[in-house]
Biopython code that builds the backbone (N, CA, C, O; Angstrom):
import numpy as np
from Bio.PDB.StructureBuilder import StructureBuilder

atoms = [
    (1, "MET", "N", (-17.003, 3.956, -1.280)),
    (1, "MET", "CA", (-16.179, 5.174, -0.764)),
    (1, "MET", "C", (-15.139, 4.936, 1.532)),
    (1, "MET", "O", (-14.170, 5.465, 2.078)),
    (2, "GLU", "N", (-15.901, 4.171, 1.840)),
    (2, "GLU", "CA", (-15.711, 3.687, 3.369)),
    (2, "GLU", "C", (-14.592, 3.409, 3.308)),
    (2, "GLU", "O", (-13.918, 4.197, 3.972)),
    (3, "PHE", "N", (-13.740, 2.280, 2.590)),
    (3, "PHE", "CA", (-13.001, 1.314, 2.446)),
    (3, "PHE", "C", (-11.944, 2.378, 1.682)),
    (3, "PHE", "O", (-10.860, 1.829, 1.487)),
    (4, "ALA", "N", (-11.984, 3.400, 1.328)),
    (4, "ALA", "CA", (-11.309, 4.562, 1.379)),
    (4, "ALA", "C", (-10.818, 5.266, 1.836)),
    (4, "ALA", "O", (-9.670, 5.709, 1.855)),
    (5, "GLN", "N", (-12.112, 5.522, 2.474)),
    (5, "GLN", "CA", (-11.941, 7.226, 3.676)),
    (5, "GLN", "C", (-10.895, 6.062, 4.990)),
    (5, "GLN", "O", (-10.092, 6.424, 5.850)),
    (6, "ARG", "N", (-11.215, 5.117, 4.744)),
    (6, "ARG", "CA", (-10.788, 4.405, 5.752)),
    (6, "ARG", "C", (-8.795, 4.351, 5.757)),
    (6, "ARG", "O", (-8.036, 4.101, 6.694)),
    (7, "THR", "N", (-8.562, 4.614, 4.655)),
    (7, "THR", "CA", (-7.252, 3.964, 3.997)),
    (7, "THR", "C", (-7.345, 5.445, 4.378)),
    (7, "THR", "O", (-6.848, 5.450, 5.504)),
    (8, "VAL", "N", (-7.606, 6.385, 4.161)),
    (8, "VAL", "CA", (-7.035, 8.324, 4.142)),
    (8, "VAL", "C", (-7.028, 8.381, 5.534)),
    (8, "VAL", "O", (-5.971, 8.781, 6.022)),
    (9, "ASP", "N", (-7.881, 8.102, 6.264)),
    (9, "ASP", "CA", (-7.737, 7.884, 7.738)),
    (9, "ASP", "C", (-6.534, 7.258, 8.323)),
    (9, "ASP", "O", (-6.008, 7.772, 9.310)),
    (10, "LEU", "N", (-6.125, 6.327, 7.854)),
    (10, "LEU", "CA", (-5.410, 5.584, 8.655)),
    (10, "LEU", "C", (-3.507, 5.926, 7.924)),
    (10, "LEU", "O", (-2.582, 5.500, 8.615)),
    (11, "ALA", "N", (-3.153, 6.698, 6.535)),
    (11, "ALA", "CA", (-2.450, 6.905, 6.219)),
    (11, "ALA", "C", (-2.386, 8.233, 7.285)),
    (11, "ALA", "O", (-1.262, 8.183, 7.784)),
    (12, "ARG", "N", (-3.074, 9.320, 7.803)),
    (12, "ARG", "CA", (-2.816, 10.365, 8.439)),
    (12, "ARG", "C", (-3.210, 10.175, 9.593)),
    (12, "ARG", "O", (-3.668, 11.204, 10.090)),
    (13, "ARG", "N", (-3.239, 9.077, 10.411)),
    (13, "ARG", "CA", (-3.162, 8.528, 11.979)),
    (13, "ARG", "C", (-1.718, 8.304, 11.782)),
    (13, "ARG", "O", (-1.165, 8.623, 12.834)),
    (14, "ASN", "N", (-1.054, 7.995, 11.113)),
    (14, "ASN", "CA", (0.272, 7.588, 10.702)),
    (14, "ASN", "C", (1.125, 8.514, 10.798)),
    (14, "ASN", "O", (2.088, 8.294, 11.532)),
    (15, "VAL", "N", (1.033, 9.898, 10.054)),
    (15, "VAL", "CA", (1.922, 10.405, 10.234)),
    (15, "VAL", "C", (1.754, 11.351, 10.967)),
    (15, "VAL", "O", (2.651, 12.159, 11.208)),
    (16, "GLU", "N", (0.647, 11.415, 11.422)),
    (16, "GLU", "CA", (0.469, 11.955, 13.423)),
    (16, "GLU", "C", (1.393, 11.412, 14.444)),
    (16, "GLU", "O", (1.718, 11.962, 15.497)),
    (17, "GLU", "N", (1.752, 10.325, 14.019)),
    (17, "GLU", "CA", (2.328, 9.792, 15.014)),
    (17, "GLU", "C", (3.713, 9.087, 14.338)),
    (17, "GLU", "O", (4.124, 7.931, 14.440)),
    (18, "GLY", "N", (4.367, 10.465, 13.472)),
    (18, "GLY", "CA", (5.674, 10.123, 13.167)),
    (18, "GLY", "C", (6.311, 9.350, 11.855)),
    (18, "GLY", "O", (7.511, 9.234, 11.606)),
    (19, "GLY", "N", (5.074, 8.796, 10.990)),
    (19, "GLY", "CA", (4.941, 8.232, 9.607)),
    (19, "GLY", "C", (5.089, 8.534, 8.768)),
    (19, "GLY", "O", (4.882, 9.746, 8.714)),
    (20, "ARG", "N", (5.335, 8.189, 8.010)),
    (20, "ARG", "CA", (4.698, 8.231, 6.343)),
    (20, "ARG", "C", (3.269, 8.322, 5.740)),
    (20, "ARG", "O", (2.543, 7.511, 6.315)),
    (21, "PRO", "N", (2.602, 9.038, 4.767)),
    (21, "PRO", "CA", (1.364, 9.155, 4.925)),
    (21, "PRO", "C", (1.373, 8.460, 3.719)),
    (21, "PRO", "O", (1.503, 8.823, 2.550)),
    (22, "PHE", "N", (1.168, 7.125, 4.385)),
    (22, "PHE", "CA", (0.749, 5.691, 3.281)),
    (22, "PHE", "C", (0.280, 4.624, 3.857)),
    (22, "PHE", "O", (1.099, 3.937, 4.467)),
    (23, "ALA", "N", (-0.880, 4.269, 3.835)),
    (23, "ALA", "CA", (-1.907, 3.348, 3.567)),
    (23, "ALA", "C", (-2.184, 2.033, 2.925)),
    (23, "ALA", "O", (-1.924, 1.700, 1.768)),
    (24, "THR", "N", (-2.715, 1.392, 3.800)),
    (24, "THR", "CA", (-3.705, 0.087, 2.523)),
    (24, "THR", "C", (-4.133, -0.897, 3.278)),
    (24, "THR", "O", (-3.683, -1.456, 4.278)),
    (25, "VAL", "N", (-5.438, -1.063, 2.394)),
    (25, "VAL", "CA", (-7.125, -1.274, 3.357)),
    (25, "VAL", "C", (-6.846, -2.737, 2.354)),
    (25, "VAL", "O", (-6.895, -2.720, 1.124)),
    (26, "ILE", "N", (-6.638, -3.598, 2.942)),
    (26, "ILE", "CA", (-7.657, -4.640, 2.226)),
    (26, "ILE", "C", (-9.273, -5.703, 2.503)),
    (26, "ILE", "O", (-9.492, -6.172, 3.620)),
    (27, "VAL", "N", (-10.263, -5.944, 1.304)),
    (27, "VAL", "CA", (-11.187, -5.802, 1.626)),
    (27, "VAL", "C", (-11.338, -7.485, 1.295)),
    (27, "VAL", "O", (-10.468, -8.053, 0.634)),
    (28, "LYS", "N", (-12.750, -8.349, 1.921)),
    (28, "LYS", "CA", (-12.888, -9.369, 1.182)),
    (28, "LYS", "C", (-14.472, -9.713, 1.406)),
    (28, "LYS", "O", (-14.752, -10.812, 1.883)),
    (29, "ASP", "N", (-15.143, -9.118, 1.188)),
    (29, "ASP", "CA", (-16.405, -9.673, 0.754)),
    (29, "ASP", "C", (-16.597, -8.929, 1.863)),
    (29, "ASP", "O", (-16.563, -9.408, 2.997)),
    (30, "GLY", "N", (-16.933, -7.001, 1.449)),
    (30, "GLY", "CA", (-17.261, -6.134, 2.356)),
    (30, "GLY", "C", (-16.175, -6.038, 3.962)),
    (30, "GLY", "O", (-16.161, -5.028, 4.666)),
    (31, "GLU", "N", (-15.700, -6.769, 4.141)),
    (31, "GLU", "CA", (-14.784, -6.676, 5.139)),
    (31, "GLU", "C", (-13.595, -6.311, 5.426)),
    (31, "GLU", "O", (-12.912, -7.022, 4.688)),
    (32, "VAL", "N", (-12.994, -5.751, 5.940)),
    (32, "VAL", "CA", (-11.892, -5.656, 5.701)),
    (32, "VAL", "C", (-11.057, -6.184, 6.493)),
    (32, "VAL", "O", (-11.191, -6.022, 7.706)),
    (33, "ILE", "N", (-9.867, -7.034, 5.894)),
    (33, "ILE", "CA", (-9.300, -8.529, 6.516)),
    (33, "ILE", "C", (-8.030, -7.839, 6.784)),
    (33, "ILE", "O", (-7.842, -8.018, 7.987)),
    (34, "ALA", "N", (-7.532, -7.484, 6.540)),
    (34, "ALA", "CA", (-6.065, -6.655, 6.453)),
    (34, "ALA", "C", (-6.128, -5.296, 5.655)),
    (34, "ALA", "O", (-6.583, -4.925, 4.572)),
    (35, "GLU", "N", (-5.049, -4.401, 7.339)),
    (35, "GLU", "CA", (-4.894, -2.646, 6.789)),
    (35, "GLU", "C", (-3.537, -2.555, 7.331)),
    (35, "GLU", "O", (-3.113, -3.395, 8.124)),
    (36, "SER", "N", (-2.919, -1.667, 6.971)),
    (36, "SER", "CA", (-2.025, -1.656, 7.814)),
    (36, "SER", "C", (-1.712, 0.484, 7.221)),
    (36, "SER", "O", (-2.387, 1.113, 6.406)),
    (37, "ALA", "N", (-0.606, 0.943, 7.961)),
    (37, "ALA", "CA", (0.381, 2.097, 7.001)),
    (37, "ALA", "C", (1.743, 1.636, 7.206)),
    (37, "ALA", "O", (2.106, 0.659, 7.862)),
    (38, "ASN", "N", (2.503, 2.534, 6.508)),
    (38, "ASN", "CA", (3.268, 3.279, 6.140)),
    (38, "ASN", "C", (4.231, 2.639, 7.609)),
    (38, "ASN", "O", (4.055, 2.883, 8.802)),
    (39, "GLN", "N", (5.336, 1.695, 6.885)),
    (39, "GLN", "CA", (5.932, 1.323, 9.156)),
    (39, "GLN", "C", (7.265, 1.766, 8.593)),
    (39, "GLN", "O", (7.631, 2.094, 9.722)),
    (40, "VAL", "N", (8.528, 2.127, 7.692)),
    (40, "VAL", "CA", (9.464, 2.326, 7.141)),
    (40, "VAL", "C", (10.327, 3.408, 8.654)),
    (40, "VAL", "O", (11.320, 2.894, 9.171)),
    (41, "ALA", "N", (9.987, 4.384, 9.034)),
    (41, "ALA", "CA", (10.214, 5.539, 9.391)),
    (41, "ALA", "C", (10.243, 4.746, 10.929)),
    (41, "ALA", "O", (11.412, 5.010, 11.212)),
    (42, "GLN", "N", (9.890, 4.191, 11.752)),
    (42, "GLN", "CA", (9.011, 3.378, 12.421)),
    (42, "GLN", "C", (10.199, 2.160, 13.301)),
    (42, "GLN", "O", (10.598, 1.767, 14.398)),
    (43, "THR", "N", (10.342, 1.979, 11.557)),
    (43, "THR", "CA", (11.062, 0.043, 11.892)),
    (43, "THR", "C", (12.295, 0.748, 11.983)),
    (43, "THR", "O", (12.975, 0.855, 13.003)),
    (44, "HIS", "N", (12.635, 1.395, 10.459)),
    (44, "HIS", "CA", (14.107, 1.335, 10.296)),
    (44, "HIS", "C", (14.029, 0.107, 8.909)),
    (44, "HIS", "O", (15.074, -0.499, 8.672)),
    (45, "ASP", "N", (13.378, -0.056, 8.460)),
    (45, "ASP", "CA", (13.018, -1.093, 6.892)),
    (45, "ASP", "C", (12.696, -0.935, 6.388)),
    (45, "ASP", "O", (11.703, -0.216, 6.504)),
    (46, "PRO", "N", (13.145, -1.432, 5.084)),
    (46, "PRO", "CA", (13.134, -0.220, 4.044)),
    (46, "PRO", "C", (12.253, -0.910, 3.441)),
    (46, "PRO", "O", (11.975, -0.650, 2.271)),
    (47, "THR", "N", (11.490, -2.171, 4.287)),
    (47, "THR", "CA", (10.660, -3.074, 2.859)),
    (47, "THR", "C", (9.885, -3.327, 3.600)),
    (47, "THR", "O", (9.613, -4.524, 3.682)),
    (48, "ALA", "N", (8.994, -2.173, 4.682)),
    (48, "ALA", "CA", (8.224, -2.371, 5.785)),
    (48, "ALA", "C", (6.985, -1.389, 5.326)),
    (48, "ALA", "O", (6.352, -0.686, 6.113)),
    (49, "HIS", "N", (6.733, -1.477, 3.776)),
    (49, "HIS", "CA", (5.595, -0.542, 2.771)),
    (49, "HIS", "C", (4.590, -1.027, 3.015)),
    (49, "HIS", "O", (4.484, -2.253, 2.987)),
    (50, "ALA", "N", (3.157, 0.079, 3.446)),
    (50, "ALA", "CA", (2.042, -0.415, 3.935)),
    (50, "ALA", "C", (1.596, -1.499, 2.914)),
    (50, "ALA", "O", (1.343, -2.482, 3.610)),
    (51, "GLU", "N", (1.295, -1.921, 1.153)),
    (51, "GLU", "CA", (0.814, -2.616, 1.275)),
    (51, "GLU", "C", (1.692, -4.150, 1.382)),
    (51, "GLU", "O", (1.334, -5.278, 1.042)),
    (52, "ILE", "N", (3.050, -3.639, 2.033)),
    (52, "ILE", "CA", (3.503, -5.465, 1.741)),
    (52, "ILE", "C", (2.615, -5.949, 3.200)),
    (52, "ILE", "O", (1.885, -6.940, 3.176)),
    (53, "LEU", "N", (2.760, -5.267, 4.203)),
    (53, "LEU", "CA", (2.620, -4.985, 5.712)),
    (53, "LEU", "C", (0.865, -5.409, 5.384)),
    (53, "LEU", "O", (0.303, -5.864, 6.380)),
    (54, "ALA", "N", (0.343, -5.345, 4.629)),
    (54, "ALA", "CA", (-1.148, -5.359, 4.912)),
    (54, "ALA", "C", (-0.966, -6.791, 3.683)),
    (54, "ALA", "O", (-1.044, -7.875, 4.262)),
    (55, "ILE", "N", (-0.780, -6.884, 2.386)),
    (55, "ILE", "CA", (-0.367, -8.392, 2.164)),
    (55, "ILE", "C", (0.217, -9.586, 2.523)),
    (55, "ILE", "O", (0.301, -10.701, 2.010)),
    (56, "ARG", "N", (0.714, -8.911, 3.836)),
    (56, "ARG", "CA", (1.359, -10.183, 5.055)),
    (56, "ARG", "C", (0.230, -10.188, 5.530)),
    (56, "ARG", "O", (-0.666, -10.905, 5.084)),
    (57, "GLN", "N", (0.095, -9.407, 6.490)),
    (57, "GLN", "CA", (-1.435, -9.754, 7.382)),
    (57, "GLN", "C", (-1.957, -10.811, 7.016)),
    (57, "GLN", "O", (-1.582, -11.815, 7.621)),
    (58, "ALA", "N", (-3.097, -11.005, 5.806)),
    (58, "ALA", "CA", (-4.498, -10.747, 4.659)),
    (58, "ALA", "C", (-4.186, -12.139, 4.561)),
    (58, "ALA", "O", (-5.058, -12.971, 4.812)),
    (59, "CYS", "N", (-2.367, -12.673, 4.027)),
    (59, "CYS", "CA", (-2.174, -13.980, 3.408)),
    (59, "CYS", "C", (-1.967, -15.388, 4.498)),
    (59, "CYS", "O", (-2.160, -16.601, 4.409)),
    (60, "THR", "N", (-1.291, -14.106, 5.900)),
    (60, "THR", "CA", (-1.087, -15.426, 6.309)),
    (60, "THR", "C", (-2.662, -14.981, 7.563)),
    (60, "THR", "O", (-2.443, -15.236, 8.747)),
    (61, "LYS", "N", (-4.004, -14.402, 7.230)),
    (61, "LYS", "CA", (-4.913, -15.021, 7.759)),
    (61, "LYS", "C", (-6.004, -15.253, 6.690)),
    (61, "LYS", "O", (-7.205, -15.370, 6.935)),
    (62, "LEU", "N", (-5.700, -15.279, 6.052)),
    (62, "LEU", "CA", (-6.768, -16.790, 4.538)),
    (62, "LEU", "C", (-5.497, -17.938, 4.641)),
    (62, "LEU", "O", (-5.471, -19.167, 4.697)),
    (63, "GLY", "N", (-4.697, -17.108, 4.636)),
    (63, "GLY", "CA", (-3.902, -19.101, 4.643)),
    (63, "GLY", "C", (-2.737, -19.531, 3.624)),
    (63, "GLY", "O", (-2.023, -20.533, 3.659)),
    (64, "THR", "N", (-2.766, -18.249, 2.516)),
    (64, "THR", "CA", (-2.568, -18.495, 0.830)),
    (64, "THR", "C", (-2.212, -17.104, 0.527)),
    (64, "THR", "O", (-2.756, -16.076, 0.929)),
    (65, "GLU", "N", (-0.966, -17.285, -0.437)),
    (65, "GLU", "CA", (-0.211, -16.867, -1.055)),
    (65, "GLU", "C", (-1.503, -16.018, -2.799)),
    (65, "GLU", "O", (-1.615, -15.925, -4.021)),
    (66, "HIS", "N", (-1.973, -15.738, -1.730)),
    (66, "HIS", "CA", (-3.502, -15.807, -3.015)),
    (66, "HIS", "C", (-4.320, -14.649, -2.851)),
    (66, "HIS", "O", (-4.466, -14.628, -1.629)),
    (67, "LEU", "N", (-5.056, -13.501, -3.392)),
    (67, "LEU", "CA", (-5.172, -12.703, -2.031)),
    (67, "LEU", "C", (-6.897, -12.476, -3.370)),
    (67, "LEU", "O", (-7.812, -11.663, -3.243)),
    (68, "THR", "N", (-6.692, -13.648, -4.597)),
    (68, "THR", "CA", (-8.602, -13.414, -5.434)),
    (68, "THR", "C", (-9.358, -13.102, -4.377)),
    (68, "THR", "O", (-9.205, -13.163, -3.158)),
    (69, "GLY", "N", (-10.472, -12.646, -5.326)),
    (69, "GLY", "CA", (-11.385, -12.107, -4.477)),
    (69, "GLY", "C", (-11.626, -10.742, -2.968)),
    (69, "GLY", "O", (-12.317, -10.282, -2.059)),
    (70, "THR", "N", (-9.959, -10.717, -4.043)),
    (70, "THR", "CA", (-9.744, -8.709, -2.798)),
    (70, "THR", "C", (-10.012, -7.656, -3.784)),
    (70, "THR", "O", (-9.915, -7.495, -5.001)),
    (71, "THR", "N", (-10.430, -6.944, -2.639)),
    (71, "THR", "CA", (-10.059, -5.732, -3.941)),
    (71, "THR", "C", (-8.753, -4.582, -2.720)),
    (71, "THR", "O", (-9.199, -4.273, -1.615)),
    (72, "ILE", "N", (-7.572, -4.193, -3.026)),
    (72, "ILE", "CA", (-7.166, -3.744, -2.153)),
    (72, "ILE", "C", (-7.501, -2.046, -2.232)),
    (72, "ILE", "O", (-8.405, -1.608, -2.943)),
    (73, "TYR", "N", (-6.647, -1.198, -1.408)),
    (73, "TYR", "CA", (-6.625, -0.128, -1.400)),
    (73, "TYR", "C", (-5.719, 0.564, -0.955)),
    (73, "TYR", "O", (-5.071, 0.323, 0.064)),
    (74, "VAL", "N", (-5.590, 1.543, -1.728)),
    (74, "VAL", "CA", (-3.640, 1.680, -1.601)),
    (74, "VAL", "C", (-3.745, 2.997, -1.540)),
    (74, "VAL", "O", (-4.371, 3.200, -2.581)),
    (75, "LEU", "N", (-3.583, 4.004, -1.077)),
    (75, "LEU", "CA", (-2.879, 5.482, -0.678)),
    (75, "LEU", "C", (-2.562, 6.154, -1.968)),
    (75, "LEU", "O", (-3.053, 7.147, -2.505)),
    (76, "ALA", "N", (-1.748, 5.460, -2.266)),
    (76, "ALA", "CA", (-0.821, 6.646, -3.790)),
    (76, "ALA", "C", (0.114, 5.184, -4.825)),
    (76, "ALA", "O", (0.351, 3.994, -4.618)),
    (77, "HIS", "N", (0.311, 5.896, -5.626)),
    (77, "HIS", "CA", (0.664, 4.825, -6.660)),
    (77, "HIS", "C", (1.641, 4.412, -5.474)),
    (77, "HIS", "O", (2.198, 5.103, -4.621)),
    (78, "PRO", "N", (1.659, 2.473, -5.820)),
    (78, "PRO", "CA", (2.737, 2.178, -5.547)),
    (78, "PRO", "C", (4.437, 2.210, -6.128)),
    (78, "PRO", "O", (4.835, 2.474, -7.262)),
    (79, "CYS", "N", (5.148, 1.876, -5.024)),
    (79, "CYS", "CA", (6.552, 2.030, -6.022)),
    (79, "CYS", "C", (7.073, 0.488, -7.052)),
    (79, "CYS", "O", (6.276, -0.134, -7.754)),
    (80, "PRO", "N", (8.405, 0.172, -6.915)),
    (80, "PRO", "CA", (8.159, -1.284, -8.130)),
    (80, "PRO", "C", (7.892, -1.658, -7.070)),
    (80, "PRO", "O", (6.701, -1.774, -6.782)),
    (81, "MET", "N", (8.700, -1.914, -6.306)),
    (81, "MET", "CA", (7.987, -3.172, -4.725)),
    (81, "MET", "C", (7.046, -3.773, -4.361)),
    (81, "MET", "O", (6.713, -4.944, -4.178)),
    (82, "CYS", "N", (6.499, -2.437, -4.245)),
    (82, "CYS", "CA", (4.529, -2.649, -4.212)),
    (82, "CYS", "C", (3.601, -3.342, -4.674)),
    (82, "CYS", "O", (2.719, -4.112, -4.294)),
    (83, "LEU", "N", (4.268, -2.592, -6.176)),
    (83, "LEU", "CA", (3.874, -3.291, -7.080)),
    (83, "LEU", "C", (4.493, -4.778, -7.935)),
    (83, "LEU", "O", (4.337, -4.863, -9.153)),
    (84, "GLY", "N", (4.675, -5.068, -7.729)),
    (84, "GLY", "CA", (5.499, -6.791, -8.316)),
    (84, "GLY", "C", (4.735, -7.182, -6.804)),
    (84, "GLY", "O", (3.573, -7.155, -7.211)),
    (85, "SER", "N", (4.653, -7.423, -5.776)),
    (85, "SER", "CA", (4.228, -7.914, -4.654)),
    (85, "SER", "C", (2.222, -7.398, -4.765)),
    (85, "SER", "O", (1.629, -7.529, -3.694)),
    (86, "LEU", "N", (1.512, -6.968, -5.768)),
    (86, "LEU", "CA", (0.713, -6.162, -5.689)),
    (86, "LEU", "C", (0.014, -7.540, -6.529)),
    (86, "LEU", "O", (-0.824, -8.386, -6.218)),
    (87, "TYR", "N", (1.131, -7.171, -8.177)),
    (87, "TYR", "CA", (0.837, -8.744, -9.097)),
    (87, "TYR", "C", (1.010, -9.775, -8.494)),
    (87, "TYR", "O", (0.384, -10.643, -9.101)),
    (88, "TYR", "N", (1.710, -10.365, -7.279)),
    (88, "TYR", "CA", (1.827, -12.329, -7.022)),
    (88, "TYR", "C", (0.716, -12.458, -6.374)),
    (88, "TYR", "O", (0.047, -13.485, -6.493)),
    (89, "CYS", "N", (0.147, -10.924, -5.183)),
    (89, "CYS", "CA", (-0.577, -12.165, -4.705)),
    (89, "CYS", "C", (-2.453, -11.994, -5.236)),
    (89, "CYS", "O", (-3.583, -12.269, -4.832)),
    (90, "SER", "N", (-1.865, -11.462, -6.188)),
    (90, "SER", "CA", (-3.276, -11.761, -7.651)),
    (90, "SER", "C", (-4.735, -11.506, -7.011)),
    (90, "SER", "O", (-5.574, -12.407, -7.011)),
    (91, "PRO", "N", (-4.975, -10.324, -6.504)),
    (91, "PRO", "CA", (-6.504, -9.394, -6.089)),
    (91, "PRO", "C", (-6.850, -9.571, -6.844)),
    (91, "PRO", "O", (-6.183, -10.104, -7.730)),
    (92, "ASP", "N", (-8.664, -9.102, -7.065)),
    (92, "ASP", "CA", (-9.121, -8.677, -8.039)),
    (92, "ASP", "C", (-9.211, -7.871, -8.501)),
    (92, "ASP", "O", (-9.386, -7.579, -9.684)),
    (93, "GLU", "N", (-9.068, -7.155, -7.311)),
    (93, "GLU", "CA", (-8.610, -5.257, -7.904)),
    (93, "GLU", "C", (-7.998, -4.349, -6.987)),
    (93, "GLU", "O", (-8.102, -4.312, -5.761)),
    (94, "VAL", "N", (-7.185, -3.446, -7.950)),
    (94, "VAL", "CA", (-6.341, -2.611, -6.859)),
    (94, "VAL", "C", (-6.990, -1.732, -7.167)),
    (94, "VAL", "O", (-7.338, -1.576, -8.337)),
    (95, "VAL", "N", (-7.551, -0.385, -5.565)),
    (95, "VAL", "CA", (-7.597, 0.623, -6.460)),
    (95, "VAL", "C", (-6.884, 1.870, -5.900)),
    (95, "VAL", "O", (-7.110, 2.016, -4.699)),
    (96, "PHE", "N", (-6.209, 2.663, -6.360)),
    (96, "PHE", "CA", (-5.433, 3.684, -6.437)),
    (96, "PHE", "C", (-6.328, 5.108, -5.836)),
    (96, "PHE", "O", (-7.417, 5.422, -6.315)),
    (97, "LEU", "N", (-5.780, 5.737, -4.924)),
    (97, "LEU", "CA", (-6.086, 6.553, -4.312)),
    (97, "LEU", "C", (-5.618, 8.209, -4.759)),
    (97, "LEU", "O", (-6.412, 9.058, -4.356)),
    (98, "THR", "N", (-5.081, 8.442, -5.111)),
    (98, "THR", "CA", (-3.984, 9.688, -6.001)),
    (98, "THR", "C", (-2.850, 8.344, -6.946)),
    (98, "THR", "O", (-2.595, 7.151, -6.779)),
    (99, "THR", "N", (-2.466, 9.382, -7.899)),
    (99, "THR", "CA", (-1.662, 9.466, -8.418)),
    (99, "THR", "C", (0.047, 9.970, -8.255)),
    (99, "THR", "O", (0.157, 11.125, -7.843)),
    (100, "ARG", "N", (1.160, 9.352, -8.488)),
    (100, "ARG", "CA", (2.076, 9.540, -8.305)),
    (100, "ARG", "C", (2.392, 10.677, -8.862)),
    (100, "ARG", "O", (3.351, 11.343, -8.472)),
    (101, "ASP", "N", (1.695, 10.992, -9.741)),
    (101, "ASP", "CA", (2.513, 12.530, -9.651)),
    (101, "ASP", "C", (2.009, 13.442, -8.453)),
    (101, "ASP", "O", (2.738, 14.089, -7.701)),
    (102, "ALA", "N", (0.492, 13.364, -8.416)),
    (102, "ALA", "CA", (0.270, 13.501, -7.005)),
    (102, "ALA", "C", (1.222, 14.153, -5.820)),
    (102, "ALA", "O", (1.123, 15.120, -5.064)),
    (103, "TYR", "N", (2.010, 13.313, -6.013)),
    (103, "TYR", "CA", (2.752, 12.773, -4.353)),
    (103, "TYR", "C", (3.995, 12.713, -4.936)),
    (103, "TYR", "O", (4.796, 12.431, -4.045)),
    (104, "GLU", "N", (4.311, 12.785, -5.539)),
    (104, "GLU", "CA", (6.228, 12.311, -6.042)),
    (104, "GLU", "C", (6.652, 13.957, -5.670)),
    (104, "GLU", "O", (7.379, 13.676, -4.717)),
    (105, "PRO", "N", (6.694, 14.937, -5.718)),
    (105, "PRO", "CA", (6.997, 15.740, -5.499)),
    (105, "PRO", "C", (7.851, 16.111, -3.898)),
    (105, "PRO", "O", (8.968, 16.627, -3.880)),
    (106, "GLY", "N", (7.035, 15.713, -2.560)),
    (106, "GLY", "CA", (7.520, 15.309, -1.809)),
    (106, "GLY", "C", (8.610, 14.375, -1.180)),
    (106, "GLY", "O", (9.109, 14.501, -0.062)),
    (107, "PHE", "N", (8.868, 13.461, -2.072)),
    (107, "PHE", "CA", (9.341, 11.940, -1.930)),
    (107, "PHE", "C", (10.770, 11.587, -2.829)),
    (107, "PHE", "O", (11.119, 10.467, -3.202)),
    (108, "PHE", "N", (11.525, 12.960, -3.072)),
    (108, "PHE", "CA", (13.128, 12.616, -4.213)),
    (108, "PHE", "C", (13.036, 11.417, -4.679)),
    (108, "PHE", "O", (12.806, 11.054, -5.832)),
    (109, "THR", "N", (13.365, 10.356, -3.030)),
    (109, "THR", "CA", (14.214, 9.129, -3.722)),
    (109, "THR", "C", (13.476, 8.312, -4.274)),
    (109, "THR", "O", (13.780, 7.620, -5.246)),
    (110, "GLU", "N", (12.142, 8.329, -3.530)),
    (110, "GLU", "CA", (10.616, 7.764, -5.103)),
    (110, "GLU", "C", (10.728, 8.121, -6.659)),
    (110, "GLU", "O", (10.609, 7.461, -7.691)),
    (111, "THR", "N", (11.122, 9.983, -6.252)),
    (111, "THR", "CA", (10.921, 10.142, -7.916)),
    (111, "THR", "C", (12.176, 9.352, -8.261)),
    (111, "THR", "O", (11.928, 8.711, -9.282)),
    (112, "CYS", "N", (13.200, 9.167, -7.915)),
    (112, "CYS", "CA", (15.146, 8.412, -8.328)),
    (112, "CYS", "C", (14.524, 7.552, -9.035)),
    (112, "CYS", "O", (14.656, 7.581, -10.258)),
    (113, "VAL", "N", (13.635, 6.510, -8.356)),
    (113, "VAL", "CA", (13.610, 4.869, -7.821)),
    (113, "VAL", "C", (12.073, 5.706, -9.988)),
    (113, "VAL", "O", (12.108, 5.352, -11.166)),
    (114, "TRP", "N", (11.619, 6.230, -9.611)),
    (114, "TRP", "CA", (10.533, 6.029, -10.677)),
    (114, "TRP", "C", (11.392, 6.922, -12.508)),
    (114, "TRP", "O", (10.930, 6.847, -13.647)),
    (115, "TRP", "N", (12.425, 7.505, -12.129)),
    (115, "TRP", "CA", (13.075, 8.422, -13.435)),
    (115, "TRP", "C", (13.749, 6.914, -13.570)),
    (115, "TRP", "O", (13.873, 6.542, -14.737)),
    (116, "CYS", "N", (14.207, 5.980, -12.537)),
    (116, "CYS", "CA", (15.057, 4.666, -13.507)),
    (116, "CYS", "C", (13.777, 4.342, -14.072)),
    (116, "CYS", "O", (13.152, 5.203, -14.690)),
    (117, "VAL", "N", (13.269, 3.021, -13.896)),
    (117, "VAL", "CA", (12.239, 2.462, -13.683)),
    (117, "VAL", "C", (11.171, 3.170, -15.243)),
    (117, "VAL", "O", (10.356, 2.424, -15.786)),
    (118, "ASP", "N", (11.375, 4.581, -15.724)),
    (118, "ASP", "CA", (10.716, 4.608, -16.702)),
    (118, "ASP", "C", (11.601, 4.727, -17.833)),
    (118, "ASP", "O", (11.185, 4.099, -18.807)),
    (119, "LYS", "N", (12.543, 5.252, -17.989)),
    (119, "LYS", "CA", (14.122, 5.274, -18.488)),
    (119, "LYS", "C", (14.078, 3.711, -19.191)),
    (119, "LYS", "O", (14.554, 3.628, -20.324)),
    (120, "ARG", "N", (13.454, 2.311, -18.483)),
    (120, "ARG", "CA", (14.240, 1.413, -19.242)),
    (120, "ARG", "C", (13.306, 0.875, -20.736)),
    (120, "ARG", "O", (13.816, 0.088, -21.534)),
]
sb = StructureBuilder()
sb.init_structure("model")
sb.init_model(0)
sb.init_chain("A")
sb.init_seg("    ")
for serial, (resi, resn, name, xyz) in enumerate(atoms, 1):
    if name == "N":
        sb.init_residue(resn, " ", resi, " ")
    sb.init_atom(name, np.array(xyz, "f"), 0.0, 1.0, " ", f" {name:<3s}", serial, name[0])
structure = sb.get_structure()
């Protein structure tokens, strides 16, 4: 529960600082090895999602593109880009703290993306 709460706290802090309400924490052997909040609003980079940024940090820290042995805590069900990144980095476990349906009404553009993906 500690890592889940850390993820929620990171997202809340990001909103207070003008960012979007998403965060990711990556844990290996009971220790946080990387964490990030979504930085899209702050950087104007559409790929600066929390999952992507945290995965980059963890891979750099460990010197590998495979995050085997890790658990990744994600505040909300990831977008297609982040799902692909989570798949390719090979964590042992991914924990989604909320569902897409719970946050989707506030994020119309993501709703459109998911509608397109779901219809394929």
